[in-house]
N, C-alpha and C positions, 0 to 999 in steps of 0.2 A: 504493500500500500504506500502511496506517495506520502511522504512525511509532512508536507505543507498543504495538504488538501484543505480547501476552504479558508486559507490564510491570505490576507491582502497585504502586500508589502509595497511601501513607497520607497523607491530608490532615488536618492539625491546624488547627482554627479557634479563635482566641481572641477575647476580648470587646472588639472595636472596631467602629465603624460600618462600616468597609470589609468586614466579614463578609458584607454583602449581595452583594458581587461573587463570592462563592464558589459561588453557584448556577451562574453562567456558567462559572466555572473547571471545576467538576465536569463540566458538559456538554461542554466542549471536550476535556477529558482522555478522556472516554468516546468521543467522536467519533474520537479518534486511536487507539483500540483498547485503552486502559489499563483495568484494573480499579481501582476507587477505594474505599478504606475511609475514611470520615470519622470523625474524633474531634473532640469539641467540649468546651471548658471550660464551666462553669456560666454564666459571664458571656456567652459567645458566644451562648447560647440566647436572650438578651434581644434579639439583633439579627437572627437568622434562625432559622427553625423547623427542627426535626429532620425533620419529615415531608417538607418540600421537598427536603432533601438526600438523604434515604433514597430518595425516588422517582427523583431524578436519578442517584444512584450505583448503585441496585439492591441496596444493602446496608443493614442496620440501622445507624443512627448510634450510636456508643458515646461515653459521657461518664463512666461510673463504672467503678471497678475491679471491682465486682461488680454483677450485675443486681439492681436493688432488688426485683424481683418474684419471681425464682426463686433468687436467691443465687448464680447461676452466675458463676464468675470470668472476667472478660475478660482473657485471658492477654496481659499487656503484653510479655512476652518473645517470644512467638510473633509478635505484631503487629510488634514491632521487628525481628526477625530475618528474617521472611519478605518484608518489603517490598523493592522495588528502589529506592525513594526515599521519604524522609520530607519532605514539604513543609508548612511551617507558615505560614499566611497567613489573615488578617493576624496579625502578631506584635506584640503590645502591649509597652509598656515593662515591664510587670509580669512577663509570661512570659519576655521576653528576659532579665531579671535572674535569674529562676529557673534558666533553662537555663545561663546563664553561670556560676552558682555551684553547679550540681548539685543544686538543691532538687528534691524529688520528692513533692509533695502532691496530685497528681491523675494521672489516667490518661495524659494527653498527656505530661507530664514523665517518667513512668515509661517510656513507649514511647521517648521521645528517648534516655534513658539506656541503653536496651536495643538501640538501633538499630545495626546493622552496615553499613547502607547509606549512601549519600550523604545529607546533610541540607541542604535549601535553606530559607532563611528570608526572608520578605517583610515587613519592618517597616512599621508604619503608626501614626503618632501626630502630634500637633501639632508645628509646627516648633520651638518652644522646648524641647519635651521631647526631640526627636531631637537637638538641638544641645547638650543638657546634658552636661557632662563625664562624669557617671556613666553615661549611656546610651552615649556614645562608648567609654568603657572596656569596657563589656559587649559592644558590637559587636566591638571589636578582639579581645576574649578569645574570642568565638565563632569569629571568623575564624582565630585561632591554633589552635583546636580542630578546624579543618577544615571548618566550615560555610560554605556558599556564600550570600552575601547578594544578594538581588534587590531593586534599588531602594534606598530609596524615590525617588519622583519629586517634582518641584516642581509645584505646582498649587493649585487651590482646596481648602481644608481644611474639615472640619466645623465648626470654630470660627468660620468666616467670614474667617479670615486666608488669606494666599496665600504659599506657600513650600515648602521641602523637608520631606517627611513623608508625602506621599500614597502609598498603596500602588500598586505597579505594576498595570497593567491585566491582566485575565485572559489576553488574547492574548500579552502580553509574557511572562508567567509560563509559559505553554504552550511558547513558543519556548525559554526557558531550560531547561525540563524536557526537551524533545526533544533539545537540544544535549547536555545532560549524559548522557542515556541512549542516545545514538547511538554504538554501539561501533566503527563504521568511521570515525569522524572522524579525519583525518590528524594533527591537532594535539592530540588527546586526551592529557591528562597533562602538557602543556606549559604553563608560566606565561609570559605575554608582557606586557611593559611598553611602553606607547605614550605619547608626549607629543604634544600637539596645541595648536593655537591660538597666539595672541600672548601676550606678557606685557605688563603695564602698569606703568610706573615713575612713582610719584607725584612731582609737583613741589610740590603743595599738596593740600588735600582736594578740590579741584575739578578741577585740571588734571593731565595725565599725558603721558608719552611712550609711544608704542606703534607698531604697524605694521599693515599691511592684512591680516594672516593671518585667514582665516575658520575655520580648524580642520578644513575638510572632508577634507583628505587623511588626517590623523591619525585622525579619526573613522571614515573608510571602512576604514582598516587595522584599527582595533580591532574594528569590526563583522565584517569578514571573518574575522579570527582567531578570534573567538568562535563564528562559524558553523561553523568548522572544528574546534571542540571544545576550543579552548584556554581556560584561565583567564586573563582579560585585566584588567589594571589600566591605566586611562587617566588620566594626569595632564594636566589641561586648564586652559589659560588661559581668560579670559572670552570665550565665544562664544555664538551664538544657535542652538545645536544641541541636540537631545535625546540623552541618553546611549543608546548602542546596547543592544539586548537582550542580556543575559548578560554585560555589562561592568560592572566596578566603577570608578566615576569618583571621582577626587580633584580638587577644584576649587581652583585657586590663582590669584593675581593677578600677583605680581612674579616676577622671575627668581630672587630669593633663596628665595621660597617654593617655586618649581618645583625648584630645586636640592635643598632639604631633602626634599621629597616623593620625588624620584627616588632619592636616596641611601638613603632608608628602604626603598623598594620594590625596589631593585636586587638585593639578595642572593637573593631568591626567583625572579628572572627567568631564563628560559632564553634568550629572545630579546628584544632591546630595539630599538624603533623610535623614534628621536629626531626626530619630524616637527614639533615645535613651532618657531615662529619666536621664539626667545628674544632679548630686547633685549640688545644688546652693551654699552649704556651706561645708567646710571641717574643721576638728579640727586645730586650729592655732598652737598647740604644741603637735603633736603626740609623744608618748614615745616608747622607744625600748623594755621596759620590761612590763609585765602585771601589771596593777594597782591593788593593793590589795584593797579589799572593805573598810578596815579600814583606808586606806590612801587616798581614793577617795575624791575629792573636791565636794562641793555642787553645783558647776556650771561648765559648759564646754564652753570654749572660742572658738568661730568659726570665720572663715574668709571666704570671698566670693571666690568661684572658678572662673577660667577663663570662660567667656561666649563664648563657642565655636561657637554657631550659629551667634552671633554678629561678631566674628572675621572672620567667613567665609563670612558673608554678606559684610563686608568691603573689603575683598580680592577678591571676585569673579569677573570674567570678563564678558563681554557682551555675550559671547558664552556659559556661564554656567547657569544652572537653579538650584536654591536653594529652597528646600521645607522644611519648618519648621513645628514643631508640638507643640500644646499647649493643656495641660490637665487642665481643670478648674473644680472646685467643684460647681460653679453656671452656669448660662447660658453662660456668658463669651464672647459674640460676640464683645463687645466693646474692651475688653482687647486683644482679638486675633487680631483685626484689627490694634490696636495700635502697637502690637508686630510685625505684618507683615511689617509695614512701618519703625519702629525704627530699626529693625534688617536687613532691606534691603533684605527680602525674595521675591521670585517671587510668591510663594504660601505658605499659612499657613493652616495646617489641625487642626481643633478644635474638640476635643471630651470632653464630660462632664461625670463626675462620677455619675450624677443624672439620666442618661438614663439607663433603664434596658437593659441588654445584652451588655453594653459598659464598658470601663474602664480596669482595670488591670486583667490579667490572663485568660481572656475568649477567646473563639474561634470565637466570633462575636464582632462587634463594630459598632458604629454609629458616623459619623463625619460630620462636615460642612467644 
């Protein structure tokens, strides 16, 4: 059965090169049974034609508040209130700023302000633009307003650079839409926080202390929760994994950065999975210049990092569920039980490096 049967989706397209992907997106949405009404800004029409999108959607493409030929009003209130979902892709920095500040100078912005349905946004811009503090503030503001952000991804950009800012692929956006509009999803309405991967603790700009964590367990948990309808925030150390569909990733390096990100995300979370392998120690005096071999000391002074799981156990409220993880090199049940109580977890997942098919880097695991 088509997953989006009887769902009406308004697709807003703004003026970025990634607009060419919207032809495939409309086709995929229609194949899943959705009806699609396309709205375009004037700049979007420079990148993809109305006729193409009208043919694929089966509906006239709208771009003006009134029809320039007949004077008929394109009712933005009706468009916004009758939709099951408003998806804006690609979302340029310009339109992002307009939405964040409630500006209303075109049909798409008017529909956004009239929408009573969920709103999903797929940003697409160059990596320096997406990293700009002004853009970050606007993204955060839209998240606070309840918008769901899809992507962006890292990859080749139109500028010739490579980095974060590439619009998510149509297939990824389709999955996010289906997850959002699936009313039977058991975790729908829940916000889940997951940590994953290692942390790296700098000795100097070249060298660091870390561990063998691949991040696979945390990423699998995040992906599964999103597929069950949850809103998922993934705080990830440096790994070689793609962000799962429908998951909002916060990338960090050090234990201190992970602690800060977790504390900021924790208040909104219903369930917390602390699957990251956080470093227990960090260099006490990291240096700004590469240490020359002939100048290196015979010992490295370390200090303890902030215990993130302990901090969350102390802070969590009665409505939050905290799941910790313990990796041991022996059987470890006694240590895990002690950790469960000492850190005020609701559950603690124990896995041992002694078990074949378990531990770091694999696609299987065995846990208690």
